[in-house]
C-alpha positions in Angstrom: 112.8 90.4 83.6 115.9 92.6 83.8 114.9 94.4 80.5 111.5 95.2 82.0 113.1 96.6 85.2 115.6 98.6 83.2 112.9 100.0 80.9 110.7 100.9 83.9 113.6 102.6 85.6 114.5 104.5 82.4 111.0 105.8 81.9 110.8 106.8 85.5 114.1 108.7 85.2 112.9 110.5 82.1 109.7 111.5 83.8 111.4 112.8 86.8 114.1 114.6 84.8 111.3 116.4 82.9 109.7 117.4 86.2 113.1 118.4 87.6 113.6 120.9 84.8 117.3 120.4 84.7 118.1 121.2 88.3 121.4 119.6 89.4 120.2 118.9 93.0 117.1 117.1 91.9 119.0 115.0 89.3 121.5 113.9 92.0 118.7 112.9 94.3 117.1 110.9 91.6 120.3 109.1 90.8 120.9 108.3 94.5 117.3 107.0 94.8 117.7 104.7 91.8 121.0 103.4 93.2 119.3 102.7 96.5 116.4 100.9 94.8 118.6 98.7 92.6 120.7 97.9 95.7 117.6 96.8 97.6 116.5 94.6 94.6 119.9 93.0 94.4 119.8 92.3 98.2 116.4 90.6 97.9 117.6 88.6 94.9 120.6 87.3 97.0 118.2 86.5 99.9 115.8 84.6 97.6 118.8 82.6 96.2 119.9 81.7 99.7 116.4 80.6 100.7 116.1 78.5 97.6 119.4 76.8 98.4 118.3 76.1 102.0 115.0 74.6 100.7 116.8 72.5 98.2 119.2 71.1 100.8 116.2 70.3 103.1 114.4 68.5 100.2 117.5 66.5 99.5 117.9 65.5 103.1 114.2 64.5 103.3 114.7 62.3 100.2 117.7 60.6 101.7 115.8 59.9 104.9 112.9 58.5 102.9 115.2 56.2 101.0 116.7 55.0 104.2 113.3 54.3 105.7 112.2 52.5 102.6 115.3 50.3 102.8 114.6 49.6 106.5 111.0 48.7 105.7 112.1 46.2 103.0 114.9 44.6 104.9 114.9 45.2 108.7 111.2 45.2 109.5 110.5 41.7 108.1 113.5 40.3 110.0 112.4 42.0 113.2 108.8 40.8 112.8 110.0 37.2 112.0 112.0 37.2 115.3 109.0 38.6 117.2 106.4 36.1 115.8 108.9 33.2 116.4 109.3 34.2 120.0 105.5 34.4 120.5 105.1 30.9 119.1 108.0 29.6 121.2 106.3 31.0 124.4 103.0 29.3 123.5 104.8 26.0 123.1 106.4 26.3 126.5 103.1 26.8 128.3 100.4 24.2 129.1 97.3 24.6 126.9 94.3 24.6 129.2 91.6 25.2 126.6 91.9 24.9 122.8 88.6 24.9 121.0 87.7 25.4 117.3 84.1 26.5 117.7 82.5 28.6 115.0 79.4 28.8 117.1 77.0 31.4 118.3 76.9 32.7 121.8 76.6 32.1 124.8 79.8 30.4 125.7 80.9 29.2 129.1 84.1 27.4 130.0 85.8 26.6 133.4 89.4 25.8 133.9 91.9 25.2 136.8 95.5 26.0 137.2 98.0 26.1 140.1 99.0 29.8 139.9 97.0 32.9 138.8 99.0 33.5 135.6 97.3 32.7 132.3 96.8 34.1 128.8 93.5 33.9 126.8 92.9 34.4 123.1 89.3 34.6 121.8 88.6 35.0 118.1 85.2 36.4 117.3 83.2 37.7 114.4 80.4 40.3 114.6 77.5 41.3 112.4 76.2 44.9 112.1 75.2 46.5 115.4 76.3 43.4 117.4 77.0 43.8 121.1 78.6 41.3 123.4 80.2 40.9 126.8 83.1 38.9 128.2 83.2 38.0 131.9 86.1 36.4 133.7 85.2 34.9 137.1 87.3 33.7 140.0 85.9 30.7 141.9 82.8 30.8 139.7 81.4 33.9 141.6 83.8 36.9 141.7 83.9 38.9 138.5 87.5 40.1 138.1 87.2 41.2 134.5 84.3 42.5 132.3 84.5 43.7 128.7 81.4 45.1 127.0 81.3 46.1 123.4 78.6 48.3 121.9 79.3 48.1 118.2 76.5 50.5 117.1 77.9 53.3 119.5 81.5 52.3 118.8 82.2 52.0 122.5 84.1 49.5 124.6 84.2 49.4 128.4 86.7 47.5 130.5 85.8 47.1 134.2 85.9 44.8 137.2 84.1 44.5 140.5 85.8 45.7 143.7 85.7 44.1 147.1 82.3 45.7 147.8 80.8 44.3 144.6 80.7 47.7 142.8 81.5 48.0 139.1 84.7 50.0 138.5 85.4 51.2 135.0 89.0 51.0 134.1 89.1 52.0 130.4 86.6 53.3 127.9 87.5 53.1 124.2 85.3 55.2 121.8 85.4 57.3 118.7 88.9 57.3 117.3 90.2 54.8 119.9 87.6 52.1 118.9 89.4 49.1 117.2 89.0 48.8 113.4 86.5 45.9 113.8 84.5 45.2 110.7 81.4 43.0 110.2 82.0 39.4 109.0 85.8 39.7 109.6 87.6 37.8 112.4 89.2 39.8 115.2 90.9 38.6 118.4 90.7 39.7 122.0 93.8 38.8 124.0 93.7 39.2 127.8 96.0 38.0 130.5 95.8 37.7 134.2 99.0 38.1 136.2 98.0 37.9 139.9 96.1 41.1 140.6 96.9 42.7 137.1 94.9 42.4 133.9 96.1 43.1 130.4 93.8 43.4 127.3 94.5 44.1 123.6 92.5 43.9 120.4 94.1 42.3 117.3 92.6 43.1 113.9 93.9 42.0 110.5 96.3 39.1 109.8 95.8 37.1 113.0 98.4 34.5 111.9 101.2 37.0 112.5 102.7 36.2 109.2 102.6 39.8 107.9 104.2 42.7 109.8 101.7 44.9 111.5 101.6 47.7 114.1 101.2 46.1 117.6 97.9 47.1 119.2 97.6 49.1 122.3 97.7 47.1 125.5 95.4 48.3 128.3 96.2 47.1 131.8 95.3 47.8 135.4 96.1 46.3 138.8 93.5 46.0 141.6 96.0 45.5 144.5 93.6 42.9 145.7 95.3 39.4 146.0 93.4 36.1 146.2 94.9 32.7 145.7 92.6 30.8 143.5 92.9 27.7 141.3 89.5 27.9 139.7 88.4 30.3 136.9 85.6 30.5 134.3 84.9 32.6 131.3 81.5 33.7 130.0 80.9 35.2 126.5 77.4 36.5 126.0 75.5 38.2 123.2 73.9 41.2 124.9 70.8 40.9 122.6 70.2 37.5 124.1 70.3 39.1 127.6 67.7 41.7 126.6 64.1 40.8 127.6 62.9 41.6 124.0 65.0 38.6 122.8 63.9 36.1 125.3 61.9 34.2 122.8 64.9 33.7 120.5 67.1 30.7 121.0 70.9 30.8 120.8 70.7 28.7 117.6 68.6 31.4 115.9 70.7 34.3 116.9 73.9 34.6 114.8 74.8 38.2 115.5 78.0 37.2 117.3 80.1 34.1 116.6 83.0 32.7 118.6 85.5 31.2 116.2 88.3 30.0 118.4 89.1 30.0 122.1 92.6 29.2 123.5 93.9 29.5 127.1 97.5 29.0 128.1 98.7 28.3 131.6 101.3 31.2 131.7 102.0 34.7 130.4 102.8 35.4 126.7 104.6 38.7 126.2 103.0 40.4 123.2 
């Protein structure tokens, strides 16, 4: 590279000298110009070398951080997850189990339960087929709908809502497009929802539902109605929306297997997940 630059500079000098016809002033100007050009090239070379050193240091720092993260993922994360899953199991053992059913059945599903205080946790494991839609209703005193969850699988859309004091439906959250949970046909997933007086908490669990493998905790959606009612009676309805459609009235629940309820468990207390 240096030989090429020197040869180019020498040829340029000879050409200019020939054009200068031996005039001292012109030769001096040419020499000064060449010195300036070589100085600029030397300065750029030093700048490139400094930039290279900076990039090399950044790359080394990134590699060190990556190695540290890999070490944490191998050692710390399994330990943290083990503590978390053990705490969840401990909480479940402390609470009274109000409902615990191994179902593997098609919808609809209805269950009523009673408890002294309005604090409880529900886990429902379901399995969908292609383009399956279903709805979960939670009622207080068998009449007032305090929670509704409707899934339109074909449109990849989930709506959380409840009825206000005037009986009007109020949408609390809508999950669609990139926010839709990674639910797949023929694979179990779980809907967790809790009631803490006037507040409702909902989350979707997909993947290893046994909590034996570390996984990102799902988003928890919640809202509070600021409407307080003391009640000891609640009921849950899970319905296949196709069965509710008039075009499917002739089909019995035994013939429709688009949505299956695998497990249903209700605890008389809150479980922090």
